[in-house]
C-alpha angles and dihedrals in degrees: 000000000000112000114250118252120218112261127201093239140354120276115249119204111214138124143144091286089062087077093058093079092087128144091191139258115333096023111126094223093073129170087221085090090074092067101062093024099056091035090060091049089054092047089054092052108271111153106150104092133156125186120236121240130193120264124218126255093260088066094047089048090069084079109010129064121248091238091055093048090051090051093051090050089053093047091049088062098032112027089173088075091072096117094044095051093042096192099117136061129226091264091056105050118182118253135183111279094013091138093059093040092052093044088053092055088052091047091054095052091042092051089052091050092049090055089056095045092050091051093239092119136025098199130026132177129200107186092185093051130085105089091161100160097067115110128202091263106019140058112215143149094031089306123117102169126016103239093174093056093048090053093046090050089055091051091048091051088054090057101260130144105224126208110198116195117187119192096167109126090243121071113262091235101156096052091044093050095048093053097033093119099037113099090192094064113069114195121196119181128186108190147141111279117272087233089075105022145040133302092030095220142090105094126175090245092060101093111152139285133289109303091014100065110158093024091111120058122183129188108185108193130210127255109271096026111162137185100293103062094029091056092044090056095044096044092047102043103037096059095040095047090046091051092051096042098039100209124201093200134030125212120183133187105209103191114181093206098097088071118116091242096051111115097212105055142050103225122105107215125152131212087255090068091046090053093054093048092052092051089051091052090053091051092050093048092053094043098050111011106041087254097302104152127158114187127191128195102228119173133349127142107188094089101189108026103038117014097059093049092045091053091045091054091053091050093046091052092049091045091049091232130142119256111248117232093236139029114249111276092222089056093051092049093050095055104031095089094048091047089053092048089059091044093246128135119270120266105278126245098220120071091203116043111244120249111274096026091118126048112262121246121249123256089247092053092050092048093049092049091050091052092048093051092048091052092049093047099045096056095039097052092046092053097041094048090049097044097070096196 
């Protein structure tokens, strides 16, 4: 493994092809997010960009089955065969060119990983990546191919121990399942409980397969969770799990959909909590993995108020730059009219949401979350410390 060399700023994966992953008008997972999101990164000083390119089937086959890949190719030409192929769900409708679009997302995350593995970059960020719900033989939850899993597989083949931390509001089920039996991939997911949100999985009792016990950690959080107990769980578990697992590479999925303004979830986070989590990820990467940190954007459905600031906070943490008090006025002016045309709130002034901007959680919610985190941590540390791998 070549040692990483310090780079002036993190690599950002984005290009025109990023917009091709598009389920059509009205779908919440819209490529419109790239406009205000990438524009804010540029306003803050991001200049190191590389465009994603599709990868061939043999690369996708490191995670996905040949039969599934063949079905996706057919659906990309004939979306009307959806029922016949039966490899998608209603949230992930086939569209023309979906095979190439999905392979391009994978190519972007893989290109970022290759930069880290070659030692040319320390940090990399693929905002359009993070399709964590895709399974080897099924597309689900807006996710066709699992770009994160393909990139982690590459890192594993290079001899790395990978810590995968998922703070998207939805359980990282696909990534967890793919590496369920691999003791050298540690998955750690903080998500809204499956009792109240898709995909209905990710329980504390789910802890990894035979020979890899403890390699999966799940922290399902209560409806109405806000910054306090979410941060307590993240800031407690991530450092302790990292210390026990000893990763050589960190991968994160930084979904923006746990935010209080997101229309598809029931948590109440603010960008202030996201900021603290990102700084923690950077600390963990430098302490255990010589800085190697690949971040992906994941979900997030408030296109103008939340997603751009969430992406900016990832980039600022990776660039080791302070968070400005306000978003750039020129950025707000550019996107205000488009936000209004889609009946969404205007781009906000503050980068970090002020205290009190989200409803606080109840005492019962905080107590339940604390108990859940303690249960997840107790078993995991006991297993990891005894495994000796």
